[in-house]
C-alpha positions as CSV (number, residue, x, y, z in Angstrom):
1,M,0.0,0.0,0.0
2,T,1.1,3.5,-0.7
3,E,-0.2,5.4,2.4
4,T,1.0,8.8,3.2
5,P,0.0,10.0,6.7
6,N,0.1,13.7,5.6
7,E,-2.6,13.1,3.0
8,T,-5.3,12.7,5.6
9,G,-4.1,15.6,7.7
10,G,-4.7,13.5,10.9
11,G,-2.1,10.9,10.2
12,A,-4.7,8.1,9.9
13,G,-3.6,7.2,6.3
14,F,-5.7,5.7,3.6
15,D,-5.4,3.6,0.5
16,R,-5.2,6.0,-2.4
17,H,-6.1,3.3,-4.9
18,M,-9.4,2.7,-3.0
19,I,-10.1,6.5,-3.2
20,E,-9.5,6.5,-6.9
21,A,-11.9,3.6,-7.4
22,L,-14.8,5.5,-5.8
23,V,-17.4,7.3,-7.9
24,C,-20.0,9.9,-7.1
25,P,-23.1,8.2,-5.7
26,V,-25.3,10.7,-7.6
27,T,-23.8,10.9,-11.1
28,H,-21.3,8.0,-11.1
29,A,-18.7,10.4,-12.3
30,T,-15.1,10.3,-11.1
31,L,-14.2,12.2,-8.0
32,R,-11.3,14.7,-7.4
33,Y,-9.4,14.4,-4.2
34,D,-8.9,17.7,-2.3
35,A,-6.1,17.1,0.2
36,A,-6.4,20.5,1.8
37,R,-10.1,20.1,2.7
38,Q,-10.0,16.3,3.1
39,E,-12.9,15.9,0.6
40,L,-13.7,14.0,-2.6
41,I,-15.2,16.5,-5.1
42,S,-17.9,15.6,-7.6
43,E,-17.8,18.4,-10.2
44,A,-20.7,16.9,-12.0
45,A,-23.0,16.9,-9.0
46,G,-21.6,20.0,-7.3
47,L,-20.9,18.1,-4.1
48,A,-18.0,17.6,-1.8
49,F,-17.9,14.3,0.2
50,P,-15.9,14.5,3.5
51,I,-13.1,12.2,4.5
52,R,-13.1,11.6,8.2
53,A,-10.4,9.6,10.0
54,G,-9.3,8.3,6.5
55,I,-12.8,7.1,5.6
56,P,-14.7,8.6,2.7
57,I,-18.3,9.5,3.8
58,M,-20.2,8.9,0.5
59,L,-23.6,9.9,1.9
60,I,-25.5,12.6,0.0
61,D,-26.8,14.0,3.4
62,E,-23.2,14.4,4.6
63,A,-22.0,16.1,1.4
64,R,-21.3,19.8,1.1
65,Q,-22.7,21.8,-1.8
66,I,-20.0,23.5,-3.8
67,K,-20.1,26.4,-6.1
68,A,-19.0,26.1,-9.8
69,D,-16.0,28.3,-9.1
70,D,-15.0,26.7,-5.8
């Protein structure tokens, strides 16, 4: 596994390949990883899904709405 503690901000680490395999639960489009905010971004849906303790939270109710220019 290629885990980098700094990528999660909390040192918990995560499997980057697993993150890359995830898709948006709304549009099924690919997601962009935002390391600074610890989120997976769905440009197509305009949603940002949080990563907490190295675990992506792929629930629509937990997602943050993003602006087109964000």
